N, C-alpha and C positions, 0 to 999 in steps of 0.2 A: 684857966679856962680849959674845959675838956676838949680834946681833939675832935675836929669835925669828922663825922662818919661818912664813908662812901656807901654805895648801894649794897656792897658785899658785907658791910658791918665792920670793915677794917678802917682804921684811921686814914683819912685822905692824905696823900703825900704832898708835902710842900713843894712849890715850884723850885726847880734846881737845874743847873746845867752840869752837875757832877755826874759822870757816868757811873752806873751801878756796878758793883763788884759781883762777879759770877759766884753763885753759891758753891760751896764745897761739894765735890763729886759724891761724897758719902754722907752728906748732911742733908737737912731739910731744904727743899727748894721753894719755900713759901714765897719769896720775892719773885722768882721766875714764874711761879704758878698763878700769880695774881695779875690778870690781864690789865687791870686798871693801872698797875704800877709801871707798865711799860708803854702805855698808850695804844690806841687801836692801830692795826695795820690794814692796808687797803690795796689789794692788787699788787703787792710788792712794794707799796709805798705807805706813808702814813695815811691814816684814814682822815680825809678832809673834813668829815663831820665831827671829828673829835672824840670818838669812842670806839668801843669794841664791837664785835658782831652783835652782841645783845643790844647795844645802843642803836646800831643801824636798823635793826629790825623793829627795834624800837622801844626801849624802855627807859624809864626815868633814870637818868644818869645823876652822878654827883653834881651839885650846883656849880662846881668849879669848871665843869666841862663846857659851860656856856650854851648848851643846847639840850633840850629835853625832848626825847622821843621815846615811844613805848618799846618794850623789849621783844626779842624774837621768842615767840611762844609757839606751842603746837597749834594754838588757835589760828595764829597768823598764817600758818602753812597748811592748814587742814584742807583747804579747797583745791590744792594741787593734787592731781591724780597720782595714785601709788603705782609704782612699776612692779612688774611681775617678779623681778629679781633673776639673776643669772645663776649658772652652775657654780657651786662653791669652788674656790681655788684650793690648791693643795695645802697640806699642813705647814704651819710656820711657827717657830723657826726650824730650819734644817740644822741639825746638830753639827754638820760639817762646816757650816757657814758662820759660826759664832766662836768667839773666844772671850775669856775673862781676863781682865787686866786689873792689877792692884790699884786700889783707890777709886774704882768705879763700881757702883752697885749693880749696874746692868751689864749686859754683854755687848761686845762690839762685833760688827760684821767683819768677815775675813774671807779671803779667797781659799777655797778648799784645796786640800792636797791633790785631789784629782782634777783640779782646774775649774770646778764649778764656781759660779759667781752669783751674787744676789740679783744682779740686774737681769739675769736670765731665769734663775730659779723661782723668783717671786713675781715675775711679770705675768700679766694675764695672757694666756695663749691667744693667738690670732691666726686667721687663715692667711697664709703667705701669698695666696693666689688672688687676693682682692684686686680688682681692676678699678680704674677711675680715680676720682679725687678722694682723699682721706683727710679727716680732721680729728684732732685730739683735743679733749677738754680736760682741764685740771682744776679741781676745786681746792683752793688754798685755805689755810687756817682751820683745817678739819679738826674737830674736837674741842674748839674753844667754847662753843655753845652747844648744849645738849640738843635743843630743838632743831637748830640748823644742821647739826651733825646727823641726826636721825633722818632729817629730810633729804640730805645729800645721799645717804645710804639707800633710802627707800623710794625716793621720788625721781632719781636720775638713773638711767640705764647702766648696766654693769660695765660697759666699756669706758665710762667716765672715770678718770683717775682721781683719787683723793689724796691730798698732801697734808699729813698730820703736822700740827704745830707743836714744837717741843715744850711750849709753855702750857699746853692743855693738860688736864687731869685724865687719869685712867687710859693712857695711850694704848696699852695692850688690849683693853676691852674694845676700844674703837677699831683697832686694826683687825681683831678677830671678827667683829660684826661686819666690817666692810668686806673682808675676804669671803665670808660665808655666803654673800650674795653676788660674788664675782668681781668686786671692785679691787683692782690692784692699788697699792698704797705706797706713797713716798713720804719722806720727812722734809720739812722746810728747814733751811739753814739761814738764820739771821745774820746780817752783816751791817757794819757801820755805815750810816748815811752821812753825807756832807751837810745835811740840814739838822744834825743833832743840836739841841734836844727836841726840836719840833717833830722830827722823825726819830724815834728811839727804838732801836731793834732789840733792846732788852739786855739783861745780864749774861745771856749765853752768846751774845753776838761776837763775831770775829771783828777785831778792832786794830786800827793802824797804830794805836798807842802801845800795843803789846808786841813782844818779840815773837818771832815765827814759832818757836817751841811752845809759847803760851797760847797762841792761837790754835795750835794742834791740840792742846789740852782742852780748849773750849770745843773744838770740833768733836773730839772724842766724847765730851760730856753730852753734846747733842745726840751723837750717833748711838750712845748707850742708853737713851731713854726708853727704847723699845726695840724689838727685833722682828724681822719679817717684812721690811720694806725693801724696795728694789733700787732706790736712788734718792737724791736730794734735789730740792728746788730752792733757788736763791730767793731771799727776801731782803729788799732794800740793797745796800751795798754800793751806793754811788761814790763813797769815799774809799772803802776797802777795795772795791773792784778796780781801782786805778793803780794799786801797788802790785807790780809783778813779783817783787821779792817776797811778799807775804802770801799772795794768792797761789803762786806756783806750788809750794809745798802742800797747801790744802787740797788742791786738785789732784796732786800726785797721791796723796793719802786716800782720796776717794777712789782713785783707780786701783790702788794696791788692795783696797778692801772690797773690791768687786762691785762697786756702785756705779751708777750713771749720774749725769748732771742735767738738770733743766735750768737754763738761764732765763730769768724773767725780768720784767721791768727795766731798770737802768742797766742791768747786767748784760742785756742783749747787745748793747752798743759799746761795752767796755772790754776789758781784757779776757774775761772768762771764756768766751767761745774760742777766741784765737789760741789761748793757752791750752784749752782742752783738746782742740784738734791737734796741736803740736805734740802732746804726750799721748794721743790716741785714747783719751778718756771718752767713753760713750756719752754722746751729747745730743740734746734737743734744745732748740732755741725758740722761745715763745714769740708769736707774732703780734699778739694783741691782748689787752686786758678788757674784759667785757663789761665790768661794772665800775669804771672810773666814776661814773655818775650812777649811784645805786637806785635807779628808778626804772620803771617799765620802759619808758621812752628811751632812756639812756642805754639800757641793755639792748633794746631793739635796734638802735642806731649802730651799736658795735657789732651786732650779729650781721647786719647788712654789710659792714666793712669787712667782716670775716669772709662772707661769701665773695666779696670783691677780690680779696686776697687769693681765694681758691680759683678764681678765674685766671689769675696770673701764674699760678704754680699748682703742682699736684697735691701738695700737702700743706697743712697749716695747723698751728697749735694756739689755743686760747686759754688764758687763765682767768679765774674769777673767784669770788668769795661765795659762801653759801647764804647769800641774802635772799629773802623771800622773792623779790622781784627777779633776781637772777635765776633761781631754781624754777620759778613759774615760767619764765620765757624760754629757758633751756628745755624744759619738759615739753613745751609745745613745738619749739623749733626743731628739735631732734627728730620729731615725728615726720617732719617734711623732707628730711634729707634723702630718703630713697627716691622720691620724685625728682630730686635735683641731681641724682646720680652721684651723691656724696656718701661716703661710708664713715660712720663714727668708729674710731679705733682707740684702744688704750695708747697713752703717750709713749709707752715702751716700744710700741710698734713703729715709732717714727724716729728712732735713733738714727742720726745722720750716717755714721760709718761704724760698723762693728769692728772692734779691734781684732787683730790676728790671733787665732787660737794657738 
């Protein structure tokens, strides 16, 4: 019997609880680049609707997914107003901030000899004299869907931060497009979930079954996918994030390479924030995921919660995916912030404590 085809034309994977092996650093990353092979991710967690960004927005998935929804297309997003776009950010990468390493096809971020670091060099500039409440918005999974990626770039204002997914194609193209209209860019870092295989962070994920040095190799594989991002955002990690022995060298490597960390989802209440503060790794901790329920009503409810958080403290950070309902509501909600005396800022402006120079 011929293997059943997925919507991408590739044979559908058989159900398994075996963890995927990371692709070789200098070989084809076809497994890693097939979103369907790793399952959808959703606000730092597995997508409860069972598919990728394309599925949520809507398109016919493989019949094994158990749910059929139309795909994210430009038609779905056409009614959302286009943003003017911001001033282009500086050129990236900066030659001082990259190094080549044997076995990796791409370059790795590195702290420059003069002390310059990526978390400063590639961040979107912001007025340090901003008064009042400040909010940062981060769109995760950037690049997995062309339609939603283009919508995130063009229909959300420049201070919104975009977090590339290492499993996306054409990462350099996405990074350049985003920075050309003023969006700063992060990289997402997948980590092992305690709910594997229901929540599968994919073959690049940091994993408790691996030795510390092997997790560093996976970290470097992720970091070398593209250059010009200022930090990493966690994805999943409810199991990996409980291992101090494995997590500490990863965070130290991020600091040494001049990056910052955004802790999202389960990571906000696990070890990552505590350990990051201990080693003085530049840190931001997310407060809320906007599209746990990827509907207009669901996003609106979370935006109200976000405003409630801002009544209790001066800054807040929300993460979301580039779903049509999310982009539509964010596009409208952001326009109301000035009247509420809230300023939208890039997430790099909300780093908790800057390390000593």
